[in-house]
C-alpha atoms as one frame of an Amber mdcrd trajectory, in Angstrom:
protein
 172.332  69.106  83.910 173.270  72.174  85.908 172.081  72.456  89.426 169.845
  75.450  89.975 170.849  77.505  92.983 167.841  78.120  95.215 167.720  79.988
  98.516 167.508  77.806 101.598 164.008  77.444 103.043 163.167  79.867 105.810
 160.278  79.828 108.254 157.218  81.757 107.118 157.258  85.042 108.959 154.656
  87.754 109.008 157.091  90.161 107.409 157.508  87.940 104.353 153.818  87.727
 103.363 153.041  88.988  99.905 150.076  91.018  98.781 147.956  89.223  96.177
 147.896  92.323  94.029 151.648  92.057  93.274 152.394  91.340  89.682 153.634
  88.047  88.297 157.151  89.467  88.361 157.199  88.981  92.122 156.921  85.252
  91.623 160.067  85.259  89.543 161.955  86.667  92.495 161.441  83.489  94.444
 162.790  81.338  91.616 165.733  83.582  90.726 169.170  82.630  92.219 170.079
  84.864  95.067 172.004  84.717  98.278 170.224  84.069 101.529 168.776  87.180
 103.009 170.457  86.452 106.308 173.899  86.780 104.698 173.203  90.187 103.150
 174.924  93.032 104.885 173.395  96.413 105.509 176.059  98.005 103.285 174.983
  95.861 100.316 171.350  96.762 100.926 172.079 100.468 101.064 174.566 100.767
  98.250 173.460  98.468  95.488 169.626  98.168  95.464 169.486  97.804  91.732
 172.218  95.188  91.715 170.130  93.097  94.021 167.101  92.697  91.776 164.808
  94.910  89.724 162.031  94.240  92.253 164.120  95.318  95.251 162.157  97.677
  97.565 159.171  97.812  95.169 156.696  96.440  97.731 155.904  97.631 101.213
 156.827  95.374 104.078 153.860  93.843 105.877 155.211  95.156 109.199 155.045
  98.685 107.857 151.524  98.188 106.499 150.320  96.820 109.809 152.040  98.965
 112.398 154.001 101.645 110.617 156.971 100.676 112.751 159.563 100.911 109.999
 162.605  98.679 109.816 162.722  98.279 113.608 159.591  96.124 113.546 160.865
  93.764 110.855 162.934  90.738 111.896 165.142  91.161 108.825 166.093  94.696
 109.668 167.949  96.661 106.979 168.534  93.494 104.964 164.812  93.131 104.220
 164.132  93.452 100.500 160.798  95.176 101.160 160.385  98.900 101.712 159.621
 100.110 105.233 158.595 103.669 104.355 156.805 105.400 101.502 160.019 107.318
 100.722 162.021 104.101 100.477 159.502 102.546  98.083 160.657 102.324  94.450
 158.526 101.977  91.295 158.299  98.578  89.681 159.910  97.835  86.300 156.547
  98.222  84.524 156.106 101.722  85.966 153.444 100.820  88.545 153.556 101.174
  92.317 152.644  98.829  95.136 148.806  98.766  95.098 148.748  99.283  98.879
 150.909 102.401  98.795 149.628 105.958  99.042 151.003 106.778  95.593 149.048
 103.966  93.936 145.850 104.993  95.711 146.309 108.590  94.585 146.873 107.517
  90.985 143.720 105.376  91.045 141.727 108.276  92.427 142.933 110.597  89.674
 142.127 108.010  87.029 138.622 107.499  88.432 137.932 111.228  88.430 139.125
 111.495  84.846 136.878 108.618  83.815 133.920 110.160  85.616 134.483 113.465
  83.840 134.615 111.643  80.525 131.327 109.874  81.290 129.660 113.162  82.188
 130.142 114.450  78.682 126.617 114.598  77.256 125.953 113.823  73.632 124.126
 116.756  72.058 122.536 115.975  68.702 119.145 115.308  67.151 119.445 111.539
  67.691 120.184 111.750  71.440 117.401 113.780  73.002 116.547 111.141  75.634
 118.522 111.911  78.804 118.789 110.580  82.330 118.968 112.792  85.418 121.137
 111.263  88.151 121.161 112.258  91.812 117.471 112.945  92.385 115.989 112.407
  95.857 114.312 109.030  96.288 111.099 110.564  97.565 110.509 112.587  94.421
 107.772 111.670  91.979 107.285 112.667  88.352 105.329 115.766  89.409 108.160
 116.946  91.648 110.664 116.467  88.821 108.477 118.461  86.460 108.203 121.236
  89.033 112.002 121.390  89.290 112.402 121.676  85.532 109.766 124.388  85.313
 111.287 126.360  88.200 114.698 126.226  86.509 113.189 127.397  83.218 114.003
 124.151  81.412 111.748 123.213  78.506 111.174 119.527  77.749 108.831 117.106
  76.009 108.282 114.405  78.652 109.619 113.763  82.152 109.303 110.551  84.189
 110.390 109.702  87.715 109.424 106.737  89.885 109.318 107.146  93.631 112.104
 105.253  95.339 114.601 105.704  92.499 117.412 108.252  92.287 117.176 108.683
  88.520 114.637 110.285  86.218 114.179 110.323  82.452 113.611 113.444  80.378
 113.028 113.733  76.644 113.754 117.047  74.943 112.231 118.352  71.743 115.312
 120.036  70.308 119.032 120.402  70.715 118.529 123.938  72.048 116.407 122.653
  74.941 118.999 119.999  75.747 121.911 122.462  75.686 120.055 124.859  77.958
 119.197 122.060  80.415 122.811 120.914  80.659 124.008 124.441  81.364 121.279
 125.273  83.901 121.623 122.065  85.906 125.407 122.461  86.058 125.168 126.025
  87.384 122.190 125.626  89.744 122.409 122.680  92.140 119.153 121.511  93.754
 119.229 121.706  97.564 123.010 121.861  97.422 123.265 118.642  95.413 124.517
 118.484  91.884 122.033 116.824  89.509 123.903 115.271  86.624 122.471 114.781
  83.167 123.798 111.790  81.233 122.878 109.884  78.111 120.001 107.434  78.361
 120.340 104.350  76.205 117.123 103.449  74.411 116.171  99.821  74.788 116.532
  97.628  71.768 112.803  97.020  71.416 112.165 100.751  71.773 114.534 101.478
  68.898 112.801  98.900  66.708 109.278 100.190  67.260 109.867 103.933  67.525
 106.856 105.335  65.734 105.195 108.535  64.750 103.741 110.821  67.439 100.175
 110.349  68.627  97.751 113.223  68.370  95.628 114.477  71.232  92.555 112.774
  69.773  94.150 109.377  70.168  94.862 108.833  66.470  98.345 108.198  65.179
  99.917 109.476  62.026 100.723 106.702  59.590  99.328 104.103  62.050 101.683
 105.097  64.859 104.451 102.549  64.277 105.378 101.652  60.776 103.943  98.209
  59.937 106.266  97.932  56.973 109.414  97.538  59.047 111.278  94.623  57.510
 112.214  91.652  59.625 115.941  92.282  59.267 115.545  95.659  61.012 114.169
  94.048  64.166 116.194  94.659  67.295 118.891  92.116  67.948 117.561  90.709
  71.245 114.102  90.089  69.787 115.497  88.582  66.611 117.682  86.196  68.562
 114.954  85.252  71.013 112.321  84.817  68.323 114.516  82.398  66.414 114.632
  80.230  69.502 111.167  80.719  70.991 107.719  81.357  69.543 104.326  81.886
  71.154 103.888  78.131  71.543 107.148  77.884  73.502 106.422  80.974  75.589
 102.858  80.025  76.566 102.999  76.207  76.587 106.644  75.232  77.235 105.744
  71.562  77.850 103.809  71.116  74.618 106.691  69.191  73.040 106.283  66.437
  75.653 103.673  63.701  75.713 100.962  64.220  78.294 102.173  61.273  80.367
 105.645  62.813  80.500 104.118  66.164  81.456 102.319  64.578  84.411 105.475
  62.856  85.584 107.444  66.109  85.258 104.884  68.005  87.346 104.698  65.232
  89.917 108.435  65.379  90.520 108.384  69.163  90.643 105.563  69.270  93.201
 107.313  66.675  95.375 110.441  68.831  95.529 108.392  71.878  96.532 106.585
  69.958  99.265 109.924  68.996 100.794 110.528  72.708 101.415 107.679  72.658
 103.931 109.444  70.004 106.004 112.820  71.747 105.885 111.441  75.166 106.770
 109.194  73.826 109.518 112.249  72.184 111.078 114.094  75.514 110.939 111.130
  77.498 112.290 110.497  75.170 115.245 111.505  76.922 118.508 114.700  75.476
 120.011 113.011  74.743 123.354 110.179  72.751 121.771 110.676  69.309 120.193
 109.940  68.916 116.518 106.429  67.704 115.647 105.954  64.004 114.941 105.215
  64.623 111.271 108.665  66.190 110.881 110.331  63.060 112.286 108.158  60.783
 110.154 109.067  62.721 107.018 112.377  60.855 106.903 110.431  57.667 106.195
 108.770  59.138 103.097 111.725  60.884 101.498 111.447  64.215 103.299 107.814
  64.857 102.345 105.623  66.463 105.012 102.815  63.985 104.332 101.739  61.349
 101.882 101.871  62.704  98.327  99.247  60.890  96.294 100.468  61.892  92.849
  98.718  64.022  90.255  95.176  63.896  88.901  95.085  64.337  85.135  92.846
  66.739  83.228  89.870  65.260  81.325  90.653  67.601  78.413  94.193  68.315
  77.253  93.795  70.599  74.203  91.723  73.763  73.907  90.712  73.588  77.551
  91.006  77.276  78.511  87.672  79.062  78.937  89.458  82.413  79.356  92.238
  83.715  77.106  93.842  87.145  77.416  95.444  88.237  74.145  97.968  91.059
  74.054  97.813  93.749  71.388 101.092  94.792  69.812 103.391  94.456  66.846
 104.911  91.301  65.448 108.580  90.930  64.599 107.716  92.120  61.084 105.993
  95.249  62.436 102.424  94.079  61.767  99.573  94.840  64.170  99.000  91.536
  65.933  96.645  90.096  68.551  98.129  87.135  70.398 100.784  86.352  72.996
 104.042  88.144  73.781 107.207  86.199  73.020 108.804  87.064  76.358 108.754
  89.418  79.315 108.791  93.159  78.901 111.501  93.383  81.587 113.712  91.368
  79.236 113.154  93.907  76.472 110.670  91.800  74.486 107.513  93.405  73.116
 106.893  91.337  69.981 103.498  89.594  69.771 102.727  86.413  67.849  99.378
  84.945  66.799  98.052  82.107  69.012  97.234  79.517  66.341  99.985  77.092
  67.446  99.118  77.174  71.170  97.403  73.859  72.066  95.706  75.217  75.207
  93.705  77.824  73.272  90.426  76.844  71.647  89.818  77.377  67.960  86.955
  79.737  68.762  89.246  82.025  70.774  91.796  82.003  67.964  89.142  83.016
  65.442  87.979  85.946  67.573  91.586  87.058  68.018  91.982  86.981  64.245
  88.790  89.038  63.774  90.000  91.681  66.186  93.416  91.703  64.523  91.833
  92.285  61.113  89.799  95.149  62.550  92.913  96.827  63.966  94.541  96.955
  60.540  92.024  99.587  59.447  91.591 101.321  62.805  92.978 104.852  63.077
  93.451 104.503  66.846  96.970 103.516  68.003  97.955 100.348  69.806  99.075
 100.486  73.407 102.821 100.940  73.822 104.466  99.516  76.922 107.426 101.773
  76.234 105.628 105.095  76.373 102.535 103.912  78.295 100.326 105.450  75.664
  97.910 104.274  73.021  94.297 103.107  72.815  93.873  99.382  72.057  95.357
  97.292  74.879  94.025  93.758  75.188  91.345  91.283  74.103  89.885  88.741
  76.541  87.727  85.852  75.319  85.619  84.056  77.957  83.735  80.887  77.039
  80.759  79.167  78.679  80.122  75.471  78.185  77.046  73.268  78.045  75.891
  71.167  81.035  77.832  68.045  81.964  75.280  65.789  80.285  76.977  66.534
  76.990  79.474  63.956  75.809  82.955  64.751  77.122  85.535  64.494  74.367
  89.012  65.749  73.736  87.445  68.401  71.492  86.081  70.666  74.222  85.024
  73.275  71.663  81.887  71.314  70.808  80.557  72.180  74.281  81.065  75.965
  74.003  77.645  77.634  73.913  78.334  81.203  75.110  81.178  83.656  74.468
  82.017  86.982  76.091  84.471  89.393  74.453  86.190  91.997  76.637  88.169
  94.681  74.802  90.474  96.711  77.026  91.228 100.279  75.935  92.693 103.462
  77.375  90.536 106.521  76.666  93.027 109.097  77.926  92.984 112.215  75.701
  90.591 110.583  73.221  87.530 112.355  71.873  84.396 110.645  73.213  82.446
 110.962  69.975  85.261 109.422  67.933  85.616 106.646  70.494  81.895 105.806
  70.376  81.998 105.693  66.601  84.986 103.333  66.746  83.162 101.068  69.204
  80.184 100.845  66.869  82.470  99.750  64.049  84.130  97.177  66.305  80.827
  95.712  67.473  79.519  95.429  63.926  82.746  93.782  62.737  82.732  91.182
  65.498  79.047  90.342  65.144  79.346  90.012  61.396  82.512  87.955  61.678
  80.916  85.518  64.120  77.830  85.102  61.905  79.775  84.528  58.675  81.975
  81.773  60.112  81.147  78.191  59.205  79.676  77.038  61.492  78.615  80.362
  63.095  80.466  81.188  66.306  78.561  81.776  69.545  78.637  85.412  70.696
  76.719  86.411  73.814  78.075  89.788  74.893  80.766  92.355  74.057  82.192
  94.593  76.769  84.734  97.423  76.639  86.936  97.905  79.690  88.327 101.419
  80.015  91.599 101.047  81.926  93.999 103.976  82.273  96.695 102.303  84.374
 100.129 101.171  83.247  99.683  97.421  83.662  97.022  95.500  81.759  95.884
  94.013  85.083  92.901  96.292  85.604  91.199  96.700  89.001  87.811  95.096
  89.516  86.054  98.476  89.669  87.315  99.512  86.246  84.520 101.089  84.120
  82.741  98.680  81.754  80.935  99.758  78.593  78.505  97.139  77.189  78.391
  96.992  73.401  76.307  93.843  72.985  73.833  92.774  75.673  72.320  89.264
  75.870  68.564  88.858  75.844  66.355  87.058  78.297  68.289  87.643  81.538
  65.433  88.419  83.903  67.511  88.600  87.078  69.184  91.846  86.123  67.731
  95.297  85.969  70.434  97.280  84.126  72.298  96.657  80.896  75.617  96.739
  82.763  74.548  93.754  84.871  73.503  91.755  81.813  77.044  91.487  80.484
  77.609  87.940  81.696  77.789  84.385  80.450  77.075  81.007  82.072  79.101
  77.867  82.644  78.342  74.527  84.317  80.174  72.575  87.016  78.735  69.401
  88.557  75.336  69.992  86.935  75.141  73.475  88.482  74.765  76.626  86.411
  77.091  79.521  87.187  76.713  83.140  86.119  80.025  84.804  85.301  80.563
  88.562  85.094  83.441  90.098  83.087  85.875  90.483  86.010  84.837  87.520
  88.185  87.264  84.666  88.831  86.385  81.266  87.393  88.701  78.299  86.924
  90.034  78.282  83.351  89.656  74.494  82.990  86.026  73.743  83.790  86.108
  69.957  83.507  89.276  69.632  85.577  87.787  72.013  88.156  84.989  69.502
  88.739  87.572  66.912  89.768  89.389  69.495  91.904  86.271  70.464  93.872
  85.168  66.855  94.281  88.589  65.980  95.697  88.462  68.906  98.121  84.986
  67.889  99.282  86.017  64.281  99.847  89.040  65.267 101.909  87.025  67.761
 103.966  84.884  64.898 105.362  81.632  66.818 104.938  78.221  65.912 106.348
  74.967  67.554 107.338  76.533  68.703 110.636  79.272  70.659 108.827  79.678
  74.431 108.779  81.862  75.198 105.755  83.864  78.406 105.395  84.720  79.035
 101.730  87.564  81.578 101.850  88.329  83.451  98.611  85.174  81.918  97.127
  85.037  83.887  93.861  81.669  83.226  92.215  80.908  80.607  94.850  81.850
  77.562  92.802  83.362  75.545  95.658  80.722  76.347  98.253  77.789  75.842
  95.899  79.050  72.545  94.490  79.459  71.255  98.064  76.363  72.911  99.557
  74.214  69.797  99.283  76.775  67.881 101.373  76.939  70.359 104.297  74.593
  72.126 106.658  75.710  75.656 105.831  78.237  77.531 103.691  79.761  80.927
 104.457  81.692  82.377 101.506  84.155  85.274 101.657  85.248  87.251  98.583
  86.580  90.785  98.051  85.376  91.189  94.433  81.913  92.746  94.580  80.852
  91.534  91.142  81.977  88.005  92.023  79.935  88.074  95.237  76.951  89.312
  93.262  77.478  86.389  90.870  77.700  83.973  93.812  74.391  85.186  95.199
  72.818  84.967  91.762  74.220  81.459  91.282  72.640  80.351  94.542  69.265
  81.645  93.354  69.618  80.063  89.915  70.357  76.636  91.377  67.875  76.869
  94.252  70.560  76.592  96.936  69.397  78.229 100.174  71.995  77.284 102.795
  74.702  79.694 101.627  75.746  83.160 102.678  78.348  85.267 100.871  80.166
  88.209 102.448  81.975  90.877 100.432  85.268  92.030 101.893  88.933  91.221
 102.175  89.472  87.917 103.932  91.981  89.493 106.323  89.339  92.043 107.368
  86.266  89.836 107.794  87.609  86.372 108.649  88.164  87.119 112.316  84.782
  88.813 112.906  82.967  86.049 111.023  84.582  83.314 113.105  83.619  85.213
 116.235  80.085  85.760 114.943  79.451  82.098 114.155  81.708  80.247 116.577
  82.475  82.671 119.379  85.876  84.045 120.280  88.850  81.683 120.755  88.973
  82.641 124.457  85.342  81.647 124.947  85.918  78.386 123.138  88.951  77.626
 125.262  87.028  78.344 128.472  84.119  76.217 127.310  86.438  73.387 126.345
  88.116  73.461 129.748  84.786  73.495 131.594  83.379  70.660 129.534  86.482
  68.536 130.060  86.064  68.881 133.822  82.384  67.844 133.660  82.721  64.917
 131.305  86.001  63.504 130.023  84.208  61.774 127.186  83.388  65.109 125.611
  87.042  65.397 124.533  86.301  63.212 121.547  83.638  65.531 120.192  84.408
  68.273 117.701  81.478  70.407 118.854  81.235  72.011 122.278  78.555  74.145
 123.817  78.465  77.548 122.211  79.100  80.387 124.640  76.714  83.299 124.300
  77.785  86.902 124.180  75.403  87.991 126.951  77.419  86.275 129.662  75.444
  83.041 130.104  77.372  80.467 132.110  79.111  77.660 130.290  77.251  74.920
 132.156  73.877  76.068 130.868  75.268  76.180 127.347  76.560  72.638 127.733
  73.178  71.501 129.015  71.358  73.024 126.058  73.795  71.362 123.703  73.137
  67.957 125.263  69.397  68.460 125.040  69.588  69.364 121.381  71.485  66.314
 120.203  68.374  64.586 118.902  67.086  67.660 117.084  67.741  69.036 113.639
  71.159  70.641 113.242  69.658  74.093 112.555  66.858  74.170 115.128  65.560
  77.700 115.761  63.746  77.042 119.000  63.723  80.016 121.331  65.334  77.863
 124.012  68.581  77.844 122.065  71.172  80.440 122.976  71.908  83.286 120.660
  75.347  82.390 119.383  76.091  85.693 117.719  75.197  89.245 118.357  76.145
  92.149 116.146  79.907  92.287 115.807  81.552  95.680 115.539  82.168  96.497
 111.934  80.306  93.519 110.506  77.342  95.592 109.403  79.731  97.669 107.346
  81.417  94.580 105.954  78.181  92.828 105.010  76.719  95.812 103.233  79.822
  97.558 101.942  78.489  98.702  98.609  77.964 101.743  96.509  74.693 103.595
  96.790  73.948 103.012  93.135  75.087  99.387  92.997  72.097  97.095  93.439
  74.185  94.007  92.869  76.276  94.874  95.886  73.140  94.946  97.983  72.162
  91.561  96.667  75.360  89.960  97.740  74.990  90.702 101.431  71.346  91.319
 102.130  69.566  88.770  99.998  71.065  85.588 101.415  68.887  82.511 101.323
  68.817  80.244 104.335  67.847  76.783 105.445  66.091  76.419 108.793  65.170
  73.086 110.358  66.071  71.400 107.123  63.292  73.329 105.336  64.085  76.056
 102.865  62.720  79.518 103.417  60.857  80.398 100.260  62.632  83.466  98.997
  61.935  84.302  95.391  64.499  86.074  93.314  62.325  89.146  93.053  61.901
  89.350  96.803  65.617  88.827  97.330  66.494  91.604  94.943  63.931  93.908
  96.465  65.288  93.086  99.887  68.748  93.976  98.684  67.540  97.362  97.499
  66.157  98.208 100.934  69.370  97.282 102.692  71.396 100.331 101.749  71.288
 101.780 105.225  73.935  99.353 106.419  71.640  97.018 108.355  72.320  93.312
 108.148  69.954  90.843 106.577  67.226  89.542 108.938  68.220  86.020 107.993
  71.847  86.538 108.999  71.125  86.517 112.722  69.086  83.332 112.343  71.881
  81.699 110.366  74.502  82.707 112.891  72.398  81.618 115.841  71.949  78.154
 114.416  75.570  77.789 113.371  76.298  76.810 116.962  74.614  73.474 116.399
  77.161  72.271 113.834  79.573  69.754 115.262  82.004  69.922 112.343  83.633
  73.187 111.250  85.747  73.026 108.086  87.519  75.706 106.062  88.362  75.392
 102.366  90.666  78.119 101.081  91.475  78.858  97.447  93.644  82.002  97.608
  95.315  83.866  94.733  98.942  83.229  93.834 100.299  85.320  96.703  98.621
  83.010  99.228  96.605  83.818 102.324  97.141  87.040 104.218  98.956  86.564
 107.569  95.877  87.863 109.377  93.743  85.122 107.828  96.355  82.507 108.766
  96.323  83.789 112.329  92.508  83.666 112.534  92.365  80.099 111.221  95.252
  78.926 113.372  94.096  80.420 116.675  90.425  79.357 116.560  90.122  75.923
 118.220  86.840  75.015 116.527  88.433  74.716 113.080  89.843  71.203 113.132
  90.174  70.587 109.398  91.501  72.829 106.628  91.665  72.044 102.910  94.117
  74.292 101.070  93.798  74.632  97.276  96.815  76.412  95.819  97.686  77.549
  92.314 101.164  78.506  93.572 102.836  75.733  95.628 105.447  78.180  96.947
 102.659  80.145  98.659 101.277  76.887 100.022 104.665  76.144 101.603 104.840
  79.609 103.195 101.305  79.390 104.616 101.888  75.796 105.702 104.890  76.883
 107.786 102.697  79.265 109.789  99.899  76.731 110.147 102.035  73.775 111.254
 104.923  75.228 113.281 104.543  74.973 117.078 104.226  78.308 118.832 107.164
  79.439 120.984 106.877  79.672 124.727 107.649  83.386 124.553 106.309  85.358
 121.636 108.585  87.775 119.831 107.213  90.997 118.486 107.984  91.950 114.928
 111.067  94.125 115.140 110.842  95.502 111.634 113.712  93.540 110.136 115.165
  95.637 107.344 116.185  92.547 105.402 112.619  91.430 104.750 112.700  92.701
 101.165 115.373  90.176 100.244 113.819  87.299 102.182 111.934  84.479 100.506
 108.272  83.820 101.252 109.318  80.838 103.372 111.807  82.995 105.280 109.140
  85.578 106.029 106.806  82.825 107.198 109.467  81.533 109.587 109.808  85.018
 111.044 106.037  85.353 111.524 105.826  82.083 113.431 107.850  83.707 116.219
 104.945  86.068 116.947 102.128  83.530 116.472  99.810  83.429 119.524  99.742
  80.251 121.541  97.574  77.775 119.630  97.477  74.185 118.507  99.313  73.742
 115.180  97.856  71.909 112.214  99.346  68.682 110.882  99.713  68.037 107.118
  97.894  64.785 106.351  97.830  64.296 102.591  98.552  66.156  99.384  97.676
  65.690  95.732  98.206  67.723  92.571  95.477  68.343  89.994  96.510  69.258
  86.465  94.329  72.194  85.445  96.907  73.567  83.001  98.153  70.925  80.528
 101.182  71.851  78.388 102.389  74.308  81.077 104.544  73.775  84.188 101.678
  74.866  86.463  99.131  72.790  88.336  96.865  73.052  91.372  97.929  71.527
  94.686  95.442  70.281  97.288  96.646  69.681 100.851  94.685  68.552 103.884
  95.579  69.959 107.324  94.118  68.563 110.526  94.615  68.913 114.257
């Protein structure tokens, strides 16, 4: 075997480093036989470059790239096989240049400009009238874009522009309009900036369901989109996704598992999420303060912040949902369908499939969806299109009310359904009112007849139309409601709009539910959830309970008999009206419900009932100096707003220990005076909305353990006379006697986004709140709020500096940042956690966590 001549090894010098962009031919240079570079003379280097090697002087020397010093800076001198100047550089055998050279950069620039010019070529034909305008200012809206087109004399069909984006979308009616727009925009820059017009690619689902135009009356020619589109013409993404996933897989992804396996899967998932609280609390803890004890003890329980007691199963597994929202759209075959979407719209999926195979939907809801679907087949009004944000029929919501708990609980929850509310969401934009009313009459008759002809007949209590003109189907709570079918015998309401409600039962209590009010979708599992929260809250007759985000008052009312007083907070006016009505229906008189955002009213309410945190701190310090044994008590003397000394308050508290918890003797201090803004909060209602007056001015109360006899008629009449913004006469009495409660507990049940930072701050900084029960439908939000509740405050607070990276931060990361500005206060400690399965067959469940301090 022949010996292969290889160059002797040389020390690695800076001048011999290679650029990674060099082609694979450079590697062959190292393996090719050649004489040592040190033996090469300058004459050989100058006279026979090609004889050396084809790659000779085809790469710039690293010394030249770094310093531009030429051959003098290289240790090899003239014998170096790399070029030391741009003039000395030679092209490589494949015709390319060193990527780091000026020539290569210039060639890449020319190629990029040529490619950009090629991309700017706009397709002009009848099939490509949808175009995209690039280079628009971010602050522009659709109106500003339309003004630009009109000022330039450009005709178009539609124009869309979202604020914050640099692109807009314009659809032209003809090739002539498109040609004129291209020419005008090229010749007339806007504010010195060239606005480019390029092709806009229609989404696959938009191509599949491109239909006929909709007339100004809201009717569509040939039913808008052709229902006869064969399945093979469906867009590719939807065809592929539909073959893998149906409505059952999209809505109930765990339905293929046994229920025991589902519970185990959720238990493991919740445990992993809880560990995030420990990790983030360790990160958020100030460096000068030692970690809390619960963080150190978490190592003993696998990183969990507290004891995780598993998951509580649902009494009913199938057909448990008392509220189902069905989308209106087209199936993969192009048929008008009422059911569930097969995916997210952001993924390009708009196909809708019927809900028959979804185990969490009751048979009654499926039948009503089928009735509405049959009605749409003959309706001349178009379906709502998420592509164009136009159409009439949008969504069907079925809400069910069940019998009292005395009925036999079985896996077939449908046998307990006694009331049904149907909510049809439409968009009346550019629709003739007379034609719309006629269509509603047909719809009402079809639904009533369909419910009566079923065997057995289906319950139908009320039908409501929700007129929503927004883009998303998530309508605001003040969206107009049109009652089509009104129940009989509801004596508490004065108008037909207020009669559009059904009733459900939790823990032998009857609850009135309006169309937009929140109510847990699994009624029987909600009973277990609220019972668990009440047990962990350690309630008694000396307890003042704050029910934050109370909805229709389900938590507070179910626990009212176990506490001295309940104060509920809810921003939905109709829900607060329902909560007040529910208290009257069930004869509960120790509850008060306040309408407003929790972040706006939580602080004033805590001050109204408990005094300010500064007063509580001063009172606590004074009491500790007088009697060290008072440290073990949760309740301290309530400081009055009129400047009474703390000692007299303490004396009154000691004298009242043997009295009723809500004594109204004149000797007791007035614990709350009128708080600025609270009158507005308590009676923040429309002049014509009687229900809003009920919610804040007709509160029932319990004094000295004896109920004040307040009939429903008197309460409603009282609410009508409270429109001037004055607070209820009973409110001052309730607040004054709240001082006598030794135990103050808060139960929060926020939406998926969690509690507002202002609410967290109010709960954290008030020393009287020693126990907090957090009910979460989104464990990630629970982790974020738990970080702020449990992290020790730093010795020196940091003001929010407006970090620009907050948009890309996680909820936990934002919470860690907010802890740096948390006022000095005692942190909570996570004590126990447990999951409650309210949503069988889905990955979701409720999480209950107890915080104490």
